[in-house]
Structures are given as C-alpha cells and as structure tokens.
PLY file of the C-alpha trace (Angstrom):
ply
format ascii 1.0
element vertex 289
property float x
property float y
property float z
element edge 288
property int vertex1
property int vertex2
end_header
124.33 202.91 23.65
125.14 202.38 27.57
125.03 198.81 27.25
128.27 199.06 25.29
130.17 199.06 28.57
129.96 195.55 28.56
131.99 195.63 25.51
134.67 197.64 27.10
134.28 195.19 30.14
134.47 191.91 27.93
137.72 193.41 26.39
139.48 193.92 29.52
138.50 190.78 30.92
139.90 189.11 28.16
143.00 191.15 28.27
143.14 190.24 32.10
143.31 186.45 31.18
146.07 186.86 28.65
147.96 188.65 31.50
147.29 186.09 34.04
148.14 183.06 31.70
151.57 184.86 30.96
151.84 185.45 34.45
150.97 181.73 35.62
154.49 180.71 34.31
156.15 182.95 37.00
153.48 182.56 39.92
151.09 180.24 41.49
147.37 180.77 40.77
146.55 182.07 44.63
149.64 184.25 44.34
147.94 186.12 41.25
144.57 186.14 42.87
146.13 188.08 45.78
147.65 190.85 43.59
144.44 191.08 41.52
142.48 191.62 44.88
145.00 193.68 46.68
144.86 196.26 43.56
141.06 196.24 43.49
140.92 197.10 47.20
143.17 199.94 46.78
141.22 201.39 43.81
137.96 200.63 45.66
138.73 202.38 48.57
140.08 205.41 46.87
137.01 205.74 44.96
134.82 205.48 48.13
136.80 208.27 49.80
136.55 210.20 46.46
132.77 209.94 46.50
132.86 211.10 50.24
131.29 207.60 51.16
132.08 205.06 54.08
133.33 201.48 54.29
131.24 200.99 57.22
128.85 198.45 56.90
126.25 196.38 58.72
126.52 193.38 56.58
129.75 191.71 57.64
128.80 188.25 57.16
127.11 188.69 53.73
130.49 190.23 52.66
132.87 187.54 53.93
130.50 184.88 52.35
130.55 186.68 49.02
134.44 187.60 49.43
135.38 183.92 50.28
133.39 182.18 47.80
134.40 185.05 45.03
138.04 184.31 46.17
137.98 180.69 45.78
136.45 181.05 42.45
139.09 183.50 41.16
141.65 180.77 42.25
140.26 178.47 40.52
139.64 180.53 37.21
143.28 181.60 37.49
144.42 178.25 37.71
142.51 176.99 34.64
143.67 179.64 32.57
147.13 178.56 33.29
146.37 175.16 32.20
143.90 175.18 29.43
143.56 177.32 26.46
142.45 181.02 27.35
138.67 180.31 25.75
138.39 177.43 27.20
139.01 178.43 30.85
136.93 181.51 30.10
134.01 179.63 28.68
133.99 176.95 31.78
133.87 180.23 34.35
130.68 181.63 31.97
128.86 178.64 33.04
127.99 180.71 35.96
124.44 182.44 34.88
123.28 178.63 34.38
124.14 177.91 37.74
122.97 181.11 39.04
119.51 180.31 37.42
119.32 177.10 39.36
120.75 178.50 42.67
118.10 181.59 42.33
115.29 178.70 41.73
116.24 176.93 44.83
116.65 179.80 46.97
113.36 181.27 46.20
111.74 177.79 46.28
110.33 178.22 42.94
109.50 175.44 40.37
112.11 174.50 37.62
110.47 176.06 34.30
110.51 173.80 31.46
112.66 176.53 29.51
115.12 176.52 32.44
115.52 172.89 32.34
116.02 172.98 28.49
118.64 175.67 29.20
120.43 173.46 32.18
120.84 170.55 29.68
121.85 172.37 26.81
124.53 174.08 28.78
125.78 171.09 30.01
125.71 169.36 26.49
127.84 172.51 25.37
130.43 171.74 28.48
130.66 168.21 27.29
131.32 169.47 23.38
133.78 171.77 24.66
135.95 169.60 27.06
135.83 166.33 24.69
139.19 167.68 23.25
140.38 168.57 26.68
140.16 165.34 28.22
141.81 163.83 25.56
144.80 165.82 26.37
144.66 164.58 30.16
143.95 167.89 31.34
140.51 167.04 32.87
141.55 168.05 36.46
141.87 171.75 35.53
139.08 171.45 33.28
136.85 170.35 36.39
138.23 173.19 38.56
137.49 175.68 35.94
133.80 174.47 36.12
133.75 174.44 39.41
134.80 178.46 39.56
131.94 178.70 37.32
129.51 177.23 40.20
131.46 179.14 42.95
131.14 182.37 40.65
127.27 182.02 40.55
127.30 181.77 44.41
129.34 184.57 44.51
126.76 186.65 41.96
123.85 185.41 44.24
125.63 187.09 47.24
126.09 190.15 45.50
122.84 190.21 44.13
121.60 189.77 47.85
123.85 192.69 49.62
122.64 195.11 46.55
118.56 194.43 47.90
120.05 195.36 51.22
121.19 198.48 49.97
124.94 198.22 50.04
126.77 200.41 47.36
128.19 198.86 44.48
131.49 199.84 45.71
131.41 198.98 49.14
130.74 195.20 47.79
133.74 195.52 45.56
135.83 196.86 48.41
135.01 194.24 50.92
135.56 191.33 47.96
139.18 192.95 47.85
139.50 193.19 51.62
138.46 189.47 52.18
139.98 187.77 49.00
143.38 189.30 49.78
143.17 187.97 53.11
142.16 184.57 51.87
144.94 184.49 49.05
147.41 186.02 51.28
146.86 183.45 53.95
147.45 180.64 51.35
150.45 182.05 50.26
152.05 182.42 53.70
150.82 179.18 54.59
152.43 177.38 51.24
155.69 179.81 51.58
155.00 180.30 48.16
155.43 184.20 47.63
157.49 185.01 44.64
160.20 187.94 44.66
159.05 190.29 42.28
161.29 191.69 39.49
160.90 194.53 36.73
160.25 191.71 34.24
157.22 189.89 36.25
155.70 192.86 37.99
154.36 194.37 35.04
152.18 191.02 34.38
150.65 191.44 38.11
150.25 195.35 37.19
148.30 194.08 33.87
146.11 191.56 35.87
145.37 194.11 38.78
144.44 197.36 35.96
142.59 195.35 33.36
140.89 193.28 36.00
139.30 196.43 38.14
138.90 198.62 35.18
136.81 195.74 33.57
134.98 195.57 37.01
134.16 199.18 36.97
133.06 198.87 33.38
130.76 195.91 34.07
129.34 197.85 37.11
128.60 200.71 34.97
126.93 198.41 32.36
124.58 196.58 34.68
123.50 199.72 36.45
122.57 201.97 33.26
122.11 199.25 30.52
119.23 196.93 29.58
119.58 193.50 31.84
118.99 191.21 29.05
121.17 192.90 26.59
124.35 193.82 28.94
124.07 189.87 29.71
124.29 189.21 26.11
127.21 191.21 25.80
128.95 189.79 28.62
129.74 186.97 26.36
131.69 189.19 24.04
134.37 188.40 26.73
134.77 184.73 25.19
135.27 186.02 21.48
137.92 188.57 22.31
139.67 185.92 24.52
139.76 183.29 21.21
140.93 186.43 19.22
143.64 187.52 21.62
144.84 184.04 22.30
145.40 183.57 18.68
147.03 186.99 18.30
149.40 186.24 21.28
150.28 182.62 21.14
148.65 181.19 17.93
146.15 179.44 19.46
143.25 177.77 17.55
140.14 176.36 18.60
138.73 173.15 16.89
135.51 172.86 15.71
133.80 170.90 18.44
135.33 173.62 20.72
133.48 176.30 18.76
130.39 174.61 18.66
130.61 173.98 22.66
131.30 177.53 23.25
128.25 178.76 21.20
126.15 176.08 22.52
127.07 177.37 26.43
126.83 181.20 25.15
122.98 180.12 24.10
122.21 178.16 27.18
123.43 181.02 29.06
121.43 183.56 27.37
118.22 181.25 27.73
119.08 180.84 31.31
119.27 184.77 31.97
115.80 185.19 29.98
114.17 182.87 32.05
115.30 184.47 35.52
114.39 187.72 34.21
111.12 186.65 33.20
110.61 185.20 36.85
111.91 188.07 38.40
109.63 190.55 36.27
106.39 188.20 37.15
107.37 188.09 41.00
107.57 192.05 40.87
104.23 191.94 39.27
102.56 189.85 41.89
104.42 191.91 44.64
103.08 194.87 43.34
0 1
1 2
2 3
3 4
4 5
5 6
6 7
7 8
8 9
9 10
10 11
11 12
12 13
13 14
14 15
15 16
16 17
17 18
18 19
19 20
20 21
21 22
22 23
23 24
24 25
25 26
26 27
27 28
28 29
29 30
30 31
31 32
32 33
33 34
34 35
35 36
36 37
37 38
38 39
39 40
40 41
41 42
42 43
43 44
44 45
45 46
46 47
47 48
48 49
49 50
50 51
51 52
52 53
53 54
54 55
55 56
56 57
57 58
58 59
59 60
60 61
61 62
62 63
63 64
64 65
65 66
66 67
67 68
68 69
69 70
70 71
71 72
72 73
73 74
74 75
75 76
76 77
77 78
78 79
79 80
80 81
81 82
82 83
83 84
84 85
85 86
86 87
87 88
88 89
89 90
90 91
91 92
92 93
93 94
94 95
95 96
96 97
97 98
98 99
99 100
100 101
101 102
102 103
103 104
104 105
105 106
106 107
107 108
108 109
109 110
110 111
111 112
112 113
113 114
114 115
115 116
116 117
117 118
118 119
119 120
120 121
121 122
122 123
123 124
124 125
125 126
126 127
127 128
128 129
129 130
130 131
131 132
132 133
133 134
134 135
135 136
136 137
137 138
138 139
139 140
140 141
141 142
142 143
143 144
144 145
145 146
146 147
147 148
148 149
149 150
150 151
151 152
152 153
153 154
154 155
155 156
156 157
157 158
158 159
159 160
160 161
161 162
162 163
163 164
164 165
165 166
166 167
167 168
168 169
169 170
170 171
171 172
172 173
173 174
174 175
175 176
176 177
177 178
178 179
179 180
180 181
181 182
182 183
183 184
184 185
185 186
186 187
187 188
188 189
189 190
190 191
191 192
192 193
193 194
194 195
195 196
196 197
197 198
198 199
199 200
200 201
201 202
202 203
203 204
204 205
205 206
206 207
207 208
208 209
209 210
210 211
211 212
212 213
213 214
214 215
215 216
216 217
217 218
218 219
219 220
220 221
221 222
222 223
223 224
224 225
225 226
226 227
227 228
228 229
229 230
230 231
231 232
232 233
233 234
234 235
235 236
236 237
237 238
238 239
239 240
240 241
241 242
242 243
243 244
244 245
245 246
246 247
247 248
248 249
249 250
250 251
251 252
252 253
253 254
254 255
255 256
256 257
257 258
258 259
259 260
260 261
261 262
262 263
263 264
264 265
265 266
266 267
267 268
268 269
269 270
270 271
271 272
272 273
273 274
274 275
275 276
276 277
277 278
278 279
279 280
280 281
281 282
282 283
283 284
284 285
285 286
286 287
287 288
C-alpha cells in the first residue's frame, strides 16, 4: 500500500519530536532548527546530484517565501515542543490543514462552503479543549506560539503547492528550504550569540533531529507523490498517536481525558477540511476541463 509511506513518515516525525524535546535542554529552538535545516540541505543537494538534476531555478522569490515562512514556523514548532507536552505541541502544529483550507479559499477567492465553516469551528473547539489544561499550567505563551507555527506551516504548504504547479521538482523545493531556513536560523544565532559548543553527549541529539526529520520528509514526499491524497492526509495524523506513545515510553507523559478529546476533535476537523479542499479542487479541475 503506497500510502503506508505516510505511517513511516508519521513515526519518524514523532521520533524527531522526541529528539527535539531532549535537545531543547541544551540548545535553543532556532539552534536546533538550524541543524535540522542544514542536514536537510546536505541530503537534498546529494540526492539532486545523484539524480543528475540541477539546483538552478527561476523561482527564487517563491523559494524565499517558502523558506522564510517555513523556517520561522519550524522555530516556533521546536520552541513549543521544548515547553509543552510532545503530543500537545505536535497537535497545535497539525492545525495547519484547517488554516490551509482557509488560505486556499481566500487566495482563490472562493466562497466559504458550509462544511468548511463547520471544520473551522470544530477545529478551534478542539484547540480550546486541548489548551484548557495547558493554560492552567501557565503555558499560554508557548501554546500560542505552537498554534502560530501551525498558521505559518499552512502558509508554507501553500507556497510548496504553488511551486509544484510551476513545475519545481520536490527535491529542489526541499533543497531551497534547507538553504533559506539554515541562513535564517544561522543569522538568528549569530545575532543573539547563542551558538552552543557541541559535545559527544549532545551532538547525537542534533543528528537524531536532522536524520529523523529528513527521512520523514522523504517518506512524506513519497507518500504524497504515489498515494491517495485523502488517505495520505488521514494517515498523516498518525504522528500524533506515535508522539503520545513515544512520550509515554520515554518520559511517562500521560494525556488527560480533555487533551485526548481535543486531539480527536482537531484530527476530525483537519480531515474534514482536507476533504472539503479536495472536493473543491476536483470541481475546479472539472470546470477547467
């Protein structure tokens, strides 16, 4: 089953989250994002060379927007992971399909369908359920940053979709994301003078972030390329389940009943938003033909 690549990606993204949380006790969020992006850059460049491709592009502006927005989203995401429970941080970032559906409608000038409105309202109800215990712990700042990372992730995905329609190969998009995000995070660290010396005890954590994150991105790209869109989108939420299981295995983290309900509601709303968006794309393609 070709869509099963998304299950592989889901586990690897959850594993990356574990490494990020462990590394956050030694490094800042932007520093972790720098190493994650730089490893992705190296791997993407190697694959492009192996395939006999080129990094030349006529769409520097599109790549720059995707890289800057994606890089800031990555920093916010990693910061949230360091401050919140792993499952909570990942779920907040996975609100991106809801915001992506909104952005797609706004950009294309389409009317908000009834089901999209239902998906949006349901999604934010899930966020409220999920964050209620978080606010009680005084973690409202990191929670809002985590949610904002989901907004920016949706913007980044929209940029990726636009680049794809322009004919940009997947690996070139990944390569330029690595370039832009590495520069963004690197400059951030130089300005703040917060680069931490690497040791054998901490370098493996950053290697884990980079390797798991890059491998997950490869598996995800494969899944979206060869799998059914709605099935792959549904399976992408396996990351949240894997994250909850890994967090329990590593730290003994337990989710409350409200958090589980909030996660389930957000997943349902995300799936609903993806289905609405897919339907609109099909109708648009039928109209154009």
